[in-house]
C-alpha positions as CSV (number, residue, x, y, z in Angstrom):
1,X,-2.4,0.0,19.7
2,X,-2.6,3.8,21.0
3,X,-0.2,5.8,18.6
4,X,-0.6,8.5,21.1
5,X,3.1,9.1,22.5
6,X,4.8,6.9,20.2
7,X,7.7,7.4,17.7
8,X,6.7,6.9,14.3
9,X,8.5,6.4,11.0
10,X,7.2,6.3,7.7
11,X,9.6,5.0,4.6
12,X,8.8,6.5,1.5
13,X,7.6,9.0,3.4
14,X,7.2,11.8,0.8
15,X,5.1,9.4,-1.9
16,X,1.2,9.9,-2.1
17,X,0.4,7.7,0.7
18,X,3.3,9.0,3.3
19,X,1.8,12.2,2.8
20,X,-1.8,11.3,3.3
21,X,-0.9,9.2,6.3
22,X,1.3,11.6,7.7
23,X,-1.4,14.2,7.6
24,X,-3.9,12.0,9.2
25,X,-1.2,11.3,12.5
26,X,-0.6,14.9,12.8
27,X,-4.0,16.0,13.2
28,X,-5.9,13.2,14.6
29,X,-3.2,12.0,17.2
30,X,-0.2,13.0,19.8
31,X,2.6,11.3,19.0
32,X,5.7,12.0,20.0
33,X,7.8,12.5,16.5
34,X,7.0,11.7,13.3
35,X,9.9,10.8,10.9
36,X,9.6,11.1,7.3
37,X,12.4,8.7,5.7
38,X,13.1,8.7,1.5
39,X,15.7,9.2,-0.7
40,X,14.8,12.6,-2.4
41,X,15.8,15.7,-0.2
42,X,13.8,17.9,-3.3
43,X,10.7,15.8,-2.2
44,X,11.3,16.5,1.4
45,X,11.6,20.1,0.8
46,X,8.4,20.0,-1.0
47,X,6.8,18.4,1.8
48,X,8.3,20.8,4.7
49,X,6.3,23.3,2.3
50,X,2.8,21.3,3.3
51,X,3.8,21.0,6.6
52,X,6.0,23.6,8.1
53,X,8.4,23.0,10.7
54,X,7.4,25.5,13.0
55,X,3.3,24.5,12.9
56,X,4.8,20.8,12.7
57,X,7.3,20.5,15.3
58,X,7.0,16.8,16.1
59,X,7.9,16.2,12.4
60,X,11.4,14.8,11.3
61,X,12.7,14.1,7.9
62,X,15.5,11.6,7.5
63,X,17.4,11.2,4.2
64,X,18.2,7.2,3.2
65,X,17.5,4.7,1.7
66,X,15.6,1.4,2.4
67,X,19.0,0.0,0.2
68,X,21.7,1.1,3.0
69,X,21.1,-0.8,6.5
70,X,23.2,1.2,8.3
71,X,21.2,4.4,8.0
72,X,18.0,2.1,8.4
73,X,20.4,1.8,12.0
74,X,20.6,5.3,12.6
75,X,16.7,6.3,11.6
76,X,15.2,3.6,14.1
77,X,16.7,4.4,16.9
78,X,14.1,4.8,19.6
79,X,11.4,4.2,16.9
80,X,8.4,2.3,18.4
81,X,6.6,1.7,15.1
82,X,7.4,1.8,11.3
83,X,5.3,1.8,8.4
84,X,7.2,0.7,5.2
85,X,5.8,2.1,2.1
86,X,9.0,2.9,-0.1
87,X,9.2,1.0,-3.1
88,X,9.4,0.9,-6.8
89,X,5.9,0.4,-7.7
90,X,6.2,1.2,-11.9
91,X,5.1,-2.3,-13.6
92,X,7.3,-1.3,-17.0
93,X,9.9,0.0,-15.0
94,X,10.4,-2.8,-12.8
95,X,10.4,-5.2,-15.8
96,X,13.2,-3.4,-17.7
97,X,15.2,-2.8,-14.5
98,X,14.8,-5.9,-12.7
99,X,17.6,-6.1,-10.7
100,X,16.8,-2.4,-9.0
101,X,13.5,-3.6,-8.4
102,X,14.5,-6.5,-6.5
103,X,17.6,-4.5,-4.8
104,X,14.6,-1.6,-3.2
105,X,11.5,-4.2,-2.8
106,X,13.4,-7.3,-1.1
107,X,16.7,-6.6,-0.2
108,X,15.6,-3.3,1.2
109,X,12.6,-5.2,2.7
110,X,14.9,-7.4,4.0
111,X,17.0,-4.9,5.8
112,X,14.1,-3.1,7.4
113,X,13.0,-6.5,9.3
114,X,16.4,-6.7,10.4
115,X,17.2,-3.3,11.8
116,X,13.6,-3.2,13.5
117,X,14.1,-6.4,15.1
118,X,17.7,-5.1,16.3
119,X,16.3,-1.6,17.3
120,X,13.2,-3.0,19.3
121,X,10.5,-1.2,17.2
122,X,7.2,-2.7,18.1
123,X,5.1,-2.6,15.2
124,X,6.1,-2.7,11.3
125,X,3.1,-2.6,8.5
126,X,4.6,-3.4,5.3
127,X,2.6,-2.0,2.4
128,X,2.0,-4.4,-0.3
129,X,-0.4,-4.7,-3.5
130,X,-2.7,-6.8,-5.4
131,X,-0.1,-7.6,-8.3
132,X,1.5,-9.6,-5.5
133,X,-1.0,-12.2,-5.5
134,X,-0.4,-14.9,-8.5
135,X,2.0,-12.4,-9.7
136,X,3.4,-12.0,-13.6
137,X,5.5,-9.6,-13.5
138,X,8.1,-8.4,-11.9
139,X,6.9,-5.8,-9.5
140,X,3.9,-8.0,-8.3
141,X,6.5,-11.2,-8.1
142,X,9.3,-8.9,-5.9
143,X,6.1,-7.5,-3.6
144,X,5.1,-11.2,-2.9
145,X,8.3,-12.1,-1.5
146,X,8.5,-8.6,0.6
147,X,5.2,-9.9,1.7
148,X,6.8,-13.6,2.3
149,X,10.0,-11.7,4.3
150,X,7.4,-9.6,6.2
151,X,5.5,-12.2,7.2
152,X,8.3,-14.5,8.2
153,X,9.9,-11.5,9.9
154,X,8.0,-12.8,13.0
155,X,10.1,-16.0,13.4
156,X,13.1,-13.8,13.2
157,X,12.0,-11.5,16.0
158,X,11.5,-14.7,18.4
159,X,10.9,-14.3,22.3
160,X,13.4,-11.6,22.8
161,X,12.6,-8.9,20.8
162,X,8.9,-7.0,21.3
163,X,9.0,-6.1,17.1
164,X,5.8,-7.9,15.4
165,X,5.2,-7.6,11.4
166,X,2.1,-7.2,9.5
167,X,1.7,-6.3,5.8
168,X,-1.6,-4.5,4.2
169,X,-2.4,-5.3,0.5
170,X,-4.5,-3.3,-1.8
171,X,-5.5,-2.1,-5.0
172,X,-5.1,1.1,-7.2
173,X,-5.1,3.9,-5.4
174,X,-6.9,7.3,-6.8
175,X,-5.2,10.1,-6.7
176,X,-1.4,8.5,-6.5
177,X,1.7,9.1,-8.0
178,X,1.5,6.4,-11.6
179,X,-2.2,6.9,-11.4
180,X,-3.9,6.2,-14.6
181,X,-5.8,9.7,-14.1
182,X,-3.6,12.2,-14.8
183,X,-2.8,10.4,-17.9
184,X,-6.5,10.2,-19.1
185,X,-7.1,14.0,-18.0
186,X,-4.0,14.6,-20.6
187,X,-4.8,12.7,-23.2
188,X,-8.8,14.0,-23.3
189,X,-7.4,17.2,-24.7
190,X,-6.8,15.2,-28.1
191,X,-10.0,13.3,-28.2
192,X,-8.3,9.5,-27.8
193,X,-8.2,8.1,-24.9
194,X,-5.8,4.7,-25.2
195,X,-7.1,1.8,-23.5
196,X,-4.9,-1.9,-23.5
197,X,-7.9,-4.1,-23.0
198,X,-11.5,-2.7,-22.7
199,X,-12.5,-5.9,-20.7
200,X,-9.6,-4.9,-18.1
201,X,-11.1,-4.3,-14.2
202,X,-9.1,-3.1,-11.3
203,X,-9.8,-2.7,-7.6
204,X,-10.0,1.0,-6.9
205,X,-9.1,2.6,-3.0
206,X,-9.0,6.2,-2.2
207,X,-5.6,7.2,0.0
208,X,-7.9,7.9,2.7
209,X,-9.2,4.3,2.5
210,X,-5.6,2.8,2.4
211,X,-4.6,4.9,5.8
212,X,-7.6,3.5,7.4
213,X,-6.3,0.4,6.6
214,X,-3.0,0.9,7.7
215,X,-4.2,2.0,11.3
216,X,-6.8,-0.4,11.8
217,X,-3.7,-3.1,10.9
218,X,-1.5,-0.7,13.7
219,X,-4.8,-1.9,16.1
220,X,-5.3,-5.2,15.6
221,X,-2.1,-6.6,14.1
222,X,-0.9,-9.9,15.8
223,X,1.7,-10.2,13.8
224,X,2.1,-12.5,10.2
225,X,-1.6,-11.6,8.9
226,X,-1.8,-9.6,5.5
227,X,-5.0,-7.2,5.7
228,X,-7.0,-6.6,2.6
229,X,-9.6,-4.2,2.6
230,X,-13.1,-4.9,1.1
231,X,-13.4,-1.9,-1.9
232,X,-15.3,-1.8,-5.2
233,X,-14.2,-2.5,-8.9
234,X,-14.2,-0.5,-11.7
235,X,-14.1,-0.9,-15.4
236,X,-10.9,0.7,-17.0
237,X,-13.9,1.8,-20.2
238,X,-16.2,3.3,-17.5
239,X,-13.2,5.3,-16.1
240,X,-12.4,6.7,-19.7
241,X,-16.3,7.7,-20.2
242,X,-16.1,9.2,-16.8
243,X,-13.1,11.4,-17.7
244,X,-13.4,12.1,-21.4
245,X,-17.0,10.8,-22.1
246,X,-16.8,12.3,-25.7
247,X,-13.2,10.8,-26.4
248,X,-12.8,7.6,-28.5
249,X,-11.6,5.0,-27.0
250,X,-8.6,3.3,-28.9
251,X,-7.5,-0.5,-28.0
252,X,-3.7,-0.5,-28.0
253,X,-3.0,-4.0,-26.4
254,X,-1.6,-5.1,-22.9
255,X,1.5,-4.2,-21.7
256,X,4.6,-6.3,-20.8
257,X,3.5,-7.7,-17.0
258,X,0.0,-6.5,-17.3
259,X,-3.2,-8.4,-16.2
260,X,-6.8,-7.9,-17.2
261,X,-8.3,-8.5,-13.8
262,X,-6.1,-8.1,-10.6
263,X,-6.5,-10.9,-7.7
264,X,-6.0,-9.8,-3.9
265,X,-6.9,-12.7,-2.2
266,X,-6.2,-16.3,-4.5
267,X,-8.4,-19.3,-3.9
268,X,-5.4,-21.2,-2.2
269,X,-5.1,-18.5,0.2
270,X,-9.4,-18.3,0.8
271,X,-8.6,-21.5,3.0
272,X,-6.7,-19.2,5.6
273,X,-8.7,-15.9,5.1
274,X,-11.3,-14.4,8.0
275,X,-13.9,-11.8,7.2
276,X,-14.5,-8.4,8.6
277,X,-17.1,-5.8,8.4
278,X,-14.5,-3.7,6.4
279,X,-11.7,-5.8,5.3
280,X,-10.3,-9.7,5.3
281,X,-7.8,-10.8,7.0
282,X,-5.8,-13.5,5.2
283,X,-3.7,-15.6,8.1
284,X,-0.4,-17.4,8.3
285,X,0.0,-21.0,8.0
286,X,2.2,-20.7,11.1
287,X,2.4,-23.7,13.5
288,X,2.3,-21.6,16.4
289,X,-0.5,-19.1,14.9
290,X,-3.9,-19.3,17.3
291,X,-6.6,-19.6,14.8
292,X,-9.0,-18.6,17.6
293,X,-7.2,-15.0,18.3
294,X,-9.7,-12.9,16.0
295,X,-12.9,-14.2,17.6
296,X,-13.2,-11.2,19.8
297,X,-13.6,-8.4,17.1
298,X,-17.0,-8.1,15.9
299,X,-18.0,-9.2,13.0
300,X,-15.4,-12.1,12.3
301,X,-16.2,-15.1,10.2
302,X,-14.6,-17.5,8.2
303,X,-15.0,-17.5,4.7
304,X,-17.1,-20.1,2.3
305,X,-15.3,-23.0,0.8
306,X,-13.7,-21.6,-2.5
307,X,-13.4,-18.3,-1.9
308,X,-11.7,-15.9,-3.6
309,X,-11.5,-11.9,-4.1
310,X,-10.2,-10.7,-7.7
311,X,-11.7,-7.4,-9.8
312,X,-13.7,-8.8,-12.2
313,X,-16.1,-11.3,-9.7
314,X,-16.6,-8.5,-7.1
315,X,-19.6,-7.4,-5.5
316,X,-19.4,-4.0,-5.7
317,X,-18.6,-2.3,-8.7
318,X,-18.2,1.7,-9.5
319,X,-20.5,3.5,-11.9
320,X,-19.3,6.0,-14.5
321,X,-20.9,8.5,-12.3
322,X,-19.3,7.6,-9.1
323,X,-15.8,7.2,-10.9
324,X,-16.2,11.1,-12.1
325,X,-17.2,12.4,-8.5
326,X,-13.8,10.0,-7.1
327,X,-11.9,11.8,-10.4
328,X,-12.9,15.1,-9.2
329,X,-12.5,15.0,-5.5
330,X,-9.3,13.2,-6.2
331,X,-7.4,14.7,-8.9
332,X,-5.8,17.8,-6.6
333,X,-4.1,14.7,-4.5
334,X,-2.2,13.9,-7.6
335,X,-1.0,17.6,-8.3
336,X,-0.7,19.2,-5.2
337,X,3.6,18.9,-4.4
338,X,4.8,16.2,-6.9
339,X,6.2,13.2,-5.3
């Protein structure tokens, strides 16, 4: 989908992904209008400092909450593309405040779907997480519900509206809000880093890679797919050694709702998965879905029987040296303008 001349809106646009996505779009595309939709006026004011209005006249700011459907209808008026990044993302917070996570991640997602269809938005890409695959915590369960809502949203738009919906699912983001990196950076001064479990592994993606995946989804989506990037895994002990090689590692036990390893494509979803050079696509199990429609994309092939994609069984791992470079290159993203 060509983005030049389009009106684009990002929910949760003041977050780490939103800032990286907006920076990319403003620098590489000639869009008509780019709208930041979020609920915190102070974060929007900080963002204006990063993107001065006199230099970026196409950038607009809307105060609003995805829980407020009426506000979404007003914000989506005339919008062609929506990137839905707004969510409550902290696992412990969602465990302790489940009602609030459901209101934002599930009901808020439904509000985005309804408003997008009724306002004839052309394409909607919703951001998901590896925690939505075989979830064991409330955050992951709420995002799984959201994934199901957005893929099923294609039923609701039907033949009378142009709106199509797809999802992107990826792992922990280097330099994002809530990353373990700033925590480790603070703790290394004490000489001891608390590790929940030394066996723990995670998928690791940069903000630039996350933006790449969303742009790819916008270009290739048919409506109903889940796009999953091919990204490396890392061991939590290697990340600790990269940040504080001299520090002692203290194993403190897994927090409520936490996994030792993360999953992006469970085996049951592997049956519907296609592989490409840089990513996978999980196809929806819809009766109307054409399973050959991606064959025109170079490198498309079906995965092997029994395929699953988990952080402990990855074929690429970040070394301590690579992790140290990632931390050095991306730490500024965490502290440049708190989101």
